[in-house]
C-alpha positions as CSV (number, residue, x, y, z in Angstrom):
1,M,100.2,122.7,96.3
2,R,96.5,121.8,98.4
3,R,93.3,120.7,97.2
4,P,89.5,122.8,97.6
5,G,87.5,122.4,100.3
6,S,91.1,120.9,102.6
7,L,92.4,123.3,105.4
8,G,96.0,123.8,104.6
9,M,97.7,121.6,107.0
10,G,100.5,119.7,106.4
11,L,103.1,120.6,108.8
12,V,100.4,118.7,111.5
13,A,102.4,116.0,113.3
14,L,101.9,113.8,116.3
15,V,105.0,113.8,117.9
16,I,105.2,111.2,120.6
17,G,107.9,111.0,123.9
18,C,108.8,109.2,126.3
19,G,107.3,107.9,129.8
20,P,106.4,105.4,132.1
21,D,104.3,101.6,130.7
22,T,101.2,102.3,132.7
23,G,97.7,102.8,132.3
24,S,97.3,105.5,134.0
25,D,100.8,107.3,132.4
26,T,100.8,109.7,129.5
27,L,103.0,110.8,127.3
28,P,103.0,113.9,125.8
29,V,102.1,114.9,121.7
30,G,102.8,117.9,120.0
31,L,100.6,119.2,117.5
32,E,102.0,122.0,115.0
33,V,99.1,123.4,113.0
34,T,99.1,125.6,109.9
35,L,96.3,127.0,108.3
36,S,95.7,128.4,104.6
37,R,95.4,132.2,105.5
38,A,91.7,131.7,102.6
39,V,90.2,130.1,105.8
40,A,91.9,130.9,108.3
41,S,89.0,133.5,109.7
42,Q,86.6,130.6,109.2
43,V,88.0,128.8,111.8
44,G,87.8,129.6,115.9
45,A,88.6,126.6,117.7
46,Y,90.7,123.1,116.7
47,Q,88.8,119.8,118.7
48,V,91.3,117.2,119.5
49,S,90.2,113.2,120.5
50,V,92.0,110.2,120.6
51,L,89.6,106.8,120.2
52,K,89.7,103.7,121.1
53,D,90.1,100.6,119.1
54,G,91.3,102.9,115.9
55,T,91.6,100.1,113.7
56,K,88.1,99.4,114.1
57,R,87.2,102.4,112.6
58,N,86.8,104.1,109.4
59,C,88.2,107.2,109.2
60,A,86.2,108.8,106.6
61,E,83.3,108.0,108.1
62,L,84.4,109.6,111.2
63,Q,85.5,112.6,109.0
64,R,81.6,113.5,107.6
65,T,79.9,115.9,110.3
66,C,80.9,115.8,114.3
67,L,82.7,113.3,116.3
68,S,80.5,114.2,118.7
69,T,77.5,111.9,117.5
70,Q,79.3,109.5,116.0
71,V,80.7,107.3,119.1
72,E,79.5,107.4,122.8
73,P,82.1,109.3,125.9
74,D,83.3,105.9,127.0
75,A,85.0,105.1,123.7
76,L,87.2,108.5,124.1
77,L,91.2,108.9,126.0
78,E,91.4,110.7,128.8
79,L,93.2,113.3,127.8
80,K,95.4,116.3,129.7
81,D,96.9,119.4,127.5
82,G,100.1,121.0,129.1
83,N,98.4,123.7,131.1
84,G,97.5,120.3,133.3
85,K,93.7,120.8,131.3
86,S,92.3,117.1,131.2
87,G,89.1,115.8,129.1
88,R,88.0,113.3,126.6
89,T,88.8,116.2,124.7
90,L,90.2,119.3,124.2
91,R,89.9,122.5,122.7
92,F,92.9,125.1,121.2
93,P,91.9,128.4,120.2
94,S,93.1,128.4,116.8
95,A,96.2,131.3,116.1
96,A,95.3,134.9,115.1
97,G,95.2,135.2,111.1
98,G,96.3,131.6,110.2
99,A,99.7,132.0,112.1
100,D,101.5,128.4,112.7
101,M,100.8,127.0,115.9
102,G,102.3,124.9,118.1
103,L,99.8,122.4,121.2
104,A,100.7,120.0,124.0
105,V,98.4,116.6,124.7
106,D,99.1,114.3,126.8
107,V,98.1,110.9,124.8
108,P,98.8,107.1,127.5
109,V,100.8,104.1,126.6
110,G,98.7,102.3,124.5
111,R,97.2,101.0,121.1
112,D,94.8,100.5,118.0
113,Y,94.3,104.8,118.5
114,A,92.5,107.1,116.2
115,V,93.4,111.0,116.6
116,V,91.1,112.9,115.3
117,I,91.7,116.7,114.7
118,E,87.6,118.5,114.1
119,A,88.2,123.0,113.4
120,L,85.7,124.4,114.8
121,T,83.2,127.3,113.5
122,A,84.8,131.0,115.5
123,D,81.2,131.7,115.8
124,T,78.5,131.1,118.5
125,P,77.1,127.9,118.4
126,T,79.6,126.8,117.1
127,R,79.9,124.1,114.0
128,F,82.1,121.9,112.6
129,L,83.9,122.9,109.7
130,G,85.5,119.2,108.8
131,S,88.0,116.6,110.3
132,S,91.5,115.5,110.4
133,C,91.5,111.4,110.6
134,N,94.6,109.6,111.8
135,Y,95.8,105.5,113.4
136,L,98.0,105.6,116.0
137,R,99.2,101.9,116.1
138,V,101.1,102.0,119.5
139,V,102.4,104.4,122.1
140,N,105.6,102.5,124.0
141,V,107.6,103.9,126.4
142,G,110.4,105.7,124.7
143,Q,110.5,107.1,121.6
144,N,108.2,106.6,118.4
145,A,107.6,107.9,115.4
146,T,106.2,111.1,114.1
147,L,103.0,110.7,112.2
148,V,102.4,113.6,110.0
149,A,98.5,114.4,110.3
150,A,95.9,114.4,107.0
151,P,94.7,117.3,105.6
152,I,91.0,118.7,107.5
153,E,89.1,117.8,104.9
154,L,86.2,121.1,104.7
155,N,82.5,119.6,105.1
156,P,81.0,122.0,107.1
157,Q,77.7,120.0,108.8
158,D,75.4,122.6,111.3
159,C,76.2,120.5,113.9
160,N,77.0,120.2,117.9
161,P,80.6,119.7,118.4
162,V,80.4,119.1,122.3
163,F,80.4,115.9,123.7
164,P,78.1,115.4,126.4
165,R,79.6,115.2,130.3
């Protein structure tokens, strides 16, 4: 049963793959997103960010408003999507009609991360609808446990989710 005020994301999962243990190498992370059709028309994209020093962060606080208003860009890890696009945040368009979708993100091998997935409006300019935050203790070489992301809590804010370049 879904709680009012949350996007149905029961199938959101981060699946860590394998790779060498060096600072510049990355591992593929799969995100499977399922949306409640009742709110699907509001969501234009998802923005994925991974923060350093995850255990020093309060996920409840990070979910209150745009991440860009709370942390400096250098607190974010450099990510890469399945098409080779890289950045400190990656944005993925939502699936038409709220259909299930899969995403691929490369996350560097390391420890103590917080993964933030922000739901953004389809409007222009883009606004924040809500976010999910999860702690990721370690990304190892080899197989890693699956991290199932928490539901995105709806908390629309009139803030700019874009980080300065």
